[in-house]
C-alpha positions in Angstrom: -1.0 120.7 -27.5 -2.9 117.7 -26.3 -1.2 114.3 -26.7 -2.9 111.8 -29.0 -2.7 108.1 -28.2 -0.9 106.0 -30.9 -2.2 102.6 -31.6 0.0 99.9 -33.0 -1.1 96.7 -34.7 0.9 93.5 -34.8 0.8 91.8 -38.1 -1.6 89.0 -38.0 0.5 86.8 -40.3 3.6 87.0 -38.0 1.7 86.1 -34.8 0.1 83.1 -36.4 3.4 81.8 -37.5 4.8 82.0 -34.0 1.9 80.1 -32.5 2.2 77.4 -35.1 5.9 77.0 -34.4 5.3 76.6 -30.7 2.6 73.9 -31.3 4.9 72.1 -33.7 7.7 72.0 -31.1 5.3 70.7 -28.5 4.1 67.9 -30.7 7.7 66.9 -31.5 8.5 66.7 -27.8 5.4 64.6 -27.0 6.2 62.3 -29.9 9.7 61.7 -28.6 8.3 60.8 -25.1 5.7 58.4 -26.5 8.4 56.7 -28.6 10.5 56.1 -25.4 7.5 54.7 -23.6 6.7 52.3 -26.4 10.2 50.9 -26.5 10.3 50.3 -22.8 13.2 52.7 -22.2 16.9 52.0 -22.2 17.9 48.4 -21.2 14.5 46.8 -21.8 14.5 43.2 -23.0 17.5 40.9 -23.5 20.5 42.7 -24.9 21.2 41.7 -28.5 24.1 39.3 -28.7 24.1 38.3 -25.0 26.3 35.3 -24.4 24.8 31.9 -23.2 26.0 30.8 -19.8 28.8 28.3 -20.0 27.5 25.0 -18.5 26.3 21.4 -18.7 22.8 20.3 -19.6 21.6 16.9 -18.5 18.4 14.9 -19.3 17.4 11.5 -17.9 15.2 8.9 -19.6 12.8 7.3 -18.9 11.2 9.3 -16.1 10.5 6.2 -14.0 11.4 2.5 -13.7 10.0 -0.3 -11.6 11.7 -3.5 -10.6 11.6 -6.3 -8.0 13.9 -6.5 -5.0 17.3 -7.8 -6.0 17.0 -6.7 -9.7 18.6 -3.9 -11.7 17.1 -1.1 -13.8 18.9 1.2 -16.4 18.4 4.9 -17.2 19.9 6.8 -20.1 21.4 10.2 -19.5 21.9 12.7 -22.3 24.6 15.3 -21.4 25.2 18.4 -23.6 27.6 21.3 -23.8 26.0 24.8 -23.2 27.5 28.2 -23.9 30.7 26.8 -25.4 31.5 24.5 -22.5 34.2 21.9 -23.1 35.8 19.5 -20.6 35.6 16.3 -18.7 32.2 15.5 -17.0 31.8 13.1 -14.1 28.4 11.9 -12.8 26.7 11.2 -9.5 23.3 9.9 -8.3 21.6 10.6 -5.0 18.3 9.6 -3.3 19.0 5.9 -3.8 17.0 3.5 -1.5 19.1 1.6 1.0 20.9 -1.5 -0.4 21.0 0.1 -3.9 24.2 0.9 -5.9 24.7 3.1 -9.0 27.0 2.3 -11.9 27.8 4.6 -14.8 28.9 3.5 -18.3 31.2 5.3 -19.0 32.0 6.7 -15.6 33.0 10.1 -17.2 33.3 11.6 -20.6 34.8 14.6 -22.4 32.5 17.2 -24.1 33.6 19.6 -26.8 31.9 22.9 -27.4 28.3 22.3 -28.7 28.5 18.5 -28.5 26.4 16.0 -26.6 26.8 12.4 -25.5 24.9 9.6 -23.8 25.8 7.6 -20.6 24.0 4.7 -19.0 23.1 4.6 -15.3 22.4 1.2 -13.9 20.8 0.9 -10.4 21.1 -2.4 -8.7 18.9 -3.3 -5.7 19.4 -6.0 -3.1 16.9 -8.5 -1.8 16.7 -6.4 1.4 16.1 -3.1 -0.4 12.8 -1.7 1.0 9.8 -1.8 -1.3 8.5 1.7 -2.3 9.1 4.7 -4.5 12.3 6.8 -4.4 13.2 10.0 -6.3 16.6 9.7 -7.9 18.6 12.9 -8.6 21.4 12.8 -11.2 24.0 15.6 -11.8 27.1 16.0 -14.0 30.1 17.9 -12.7 33.2 19.4 -14.2 35.4 21.3 -11.7 33.2 24.1 -10.3 30.6 23.7 -13.0 27.6 21.6 -12.2 24.7 20.6 -14.4 21.1 20.9 -13.7 19.6 18.3 -11.5 17.8 15.6 -13.6 15.2 13.5 -11.6 13.6 10.1 -12.1 11.5 7.8 -10.0 12.5 4.3 -9.0 9.8 1.9 -7.7 11.0 -1.2 -5.9 8.4 -4.0 -5.6 8.4 -6.5 -2.8 9.3 -10.1 -3.7 7.4 -12.8 -1.9 9.4 -15.7 -0.6 8.3 -19.3 -1.1 7.8 -21.4 2.1 5.6 -24.3 3.1 2.9 -24.5 5.7 1.1 -27.6 7.0 -0.7 -28.4 10.2 -2.0 -31.2 12.4 -4.7 -31.2 15.1 -3.9 -32.3 18.6 -6.5 -35.2 18.7 -9.8 -36.1 17.2 -12.8 -33.7 17.0 -16.2 -34.2 18.4 -19.3 -32.0 18.6 -18.7 -28.9 20.8 -14.9 -29.6 20.9 -12.2 -27.1 19.8 -8.6 -28.2 19.2 -5.4 -26.2 18.5 -3.7 -26.5 15.1 0.1 -26.6 15.4 1.4 -25.2 12.1 4.6 -26.6 10.6 6.6 -24.0 8.5 9.4 -24.9 6.1 11.8 -22.3 4.8 13.7 -23.5 1.7 15.7 -20.3 1.5 19.3 -20.1 2.7 18.5 -17.2 4.9 15.8 -16.1 7.4 12.4 -15.0 6.2 9.7 -13.2 8.0 6.2 -14.7 7.8 2.9 -12.8 8.2 -0.8 -13.4 7.4 -1.0 -17.1 8.3 -4.4 -18.6 7.6 -6.1 -22.0 7.6 -9.3 -23.1 6.0 -11.2 -26.4 5.4 -11.1 -27.2 1.7 -12.9 -30.5 1.8 -14.5 -33.0 4.2 -14.0 -36.7 3.3 -16.6 -39.0 4.9 -16.1 -42.6 5.6 -17.4 -45.1 3.0 -20.0 -46.2 5.5 -21.3 -42.7 6.0 -21.4 -42.2 2.2 -23.3 -45.5 1.7 -25.8 -44.5 4.5 -26.3 -41.1 3.0 -25.2 -39.4 6.2 -24.1 -35.8 5.6 -21.1 -33.9 6.9 -19.5 -30.7 5.4 -17.3 -27.7 6.3 -20.5 -26.1 7.7 -20.2 -28.5 10.6 -16.9 -26.9 11.6 -15.4 -23.5 12.5 -11.8 -22.2 12.0 -10.2 -19.6 14.2 -7.1 -18.0 12.8 -3.7 -17.4 14.4 -3.9 -14.5 16.9 -0.2 -14.1 17.7 2.1 -11.2 16.9 3.6 -10.7 13.4 6.1 -11.0 11.8 7.3 -14.4 12.7 11.1 -14.9 12.0 11.7 -18.3 10.4 15.2 -19.7 10.0 16.2 -22.0 7.1 14.8 -25.4 7.5 11.6 -26.6 9.2 10.0 -25.5 12.4 6.5 -25.2 14.0 4.5 -22.9 16.2 5.2 -25.1 19.2 9.0 -25.3 18.4 9.0 -21.5 18.2 7.6 -21.3 21.7 4.5 -19.4 20.6 1.6 -19.8 23.1 -1.0 -22.4 22.3 -3.8 -19.9 22.9 -2.6 -18.0 19.9 -2.5 -21.0 17.5 -5.3 -21.5 14.9 -8.1 -23.7 16.2 -10.7 -25.9 14.6 -14.0 -26.5 16.3 -16.7 -29.0 15.5 -20.1 -27.3 16.0 -22.7 -29.0 18.1 -25.9 -28.6 16.0 -29.4 -29.8 16.2 -28.9 -31.8 13.0 -27.7 -35.4 13.0 -23.9 -35.4 12.7 -23.2 -39.1 12.5 -21.8 -38.5 9.0 -18.9 -36.6 10.5 -17.7 -39.6 12.6 -14.3 -40.7 11.3 -14.4 -38.0 8.6 -11.1 -36.5 7.4 -10.6 -32.8 7.1 -8.5 -31.5 4.2 -7.0 -28.2 5.1 -5.5 -25.4 3.0 -2.9 -23.0 4.4 -1.5 -19.7 3.2 0.8 -16.9 4.4 3.1 -14.2 3.2 6.9 -14.4 3.5 9.7 -12.0 2.6 13.5 -11.8 3.3 14.2 -10.5 6.8 
């Protein structure tokens, strides 16, 4: 008896159902992975309900002040509780230019949780505080807790000191002659000043009545002024002194020369020169 092969058929409906189930499972897994990717995974972003750090916040106003040497300027500091901080806060300022002091009003204060308060910082300069800009840093401290560093700029402007300058020639002028001008300097302050940038100029030439009547000309164009060539600054004590009294070499003094021109200069005979002097002085 010869064997006959037996053919079996799987039900199409059952196979289709199995394949669909497998695809559905795959889609569900992929959807879950995509959902995790979109959310950023566990721990992404700030955890809900995270506590604010306990601390002190400080702000300074205005951001800058300018003042003259020897004057004072005030800043207002706003100090606030952060993260439930409460306690006493003391203040400090650094970066002050030399000769400057800081005063707080009040010197310290007590903050309760969530509160804020204001304090005034007054910076007082001295006459010798150097001119220029400085960055001031202010902080508040309570035990081991320190606030942020609040910054502001302080600009100190130089104050010019009043002093007097006059001068006299060492003899009469003539065409082609140059004479030194000994400057007298008076210091009305009760302390030393330093003087720089001394200068002299001819502001007017006063002719004699005879020269005016005869119509003889003479003007500042008939003269030349050479300025002081010595070293600066010059230290001037209270009272009056002169270049000669200070022992400065005569070669460095200002000089006035009468030019020897081709024009008739008879109008300059006996003329009086009116001079103007200037300079810069500051506390030494």
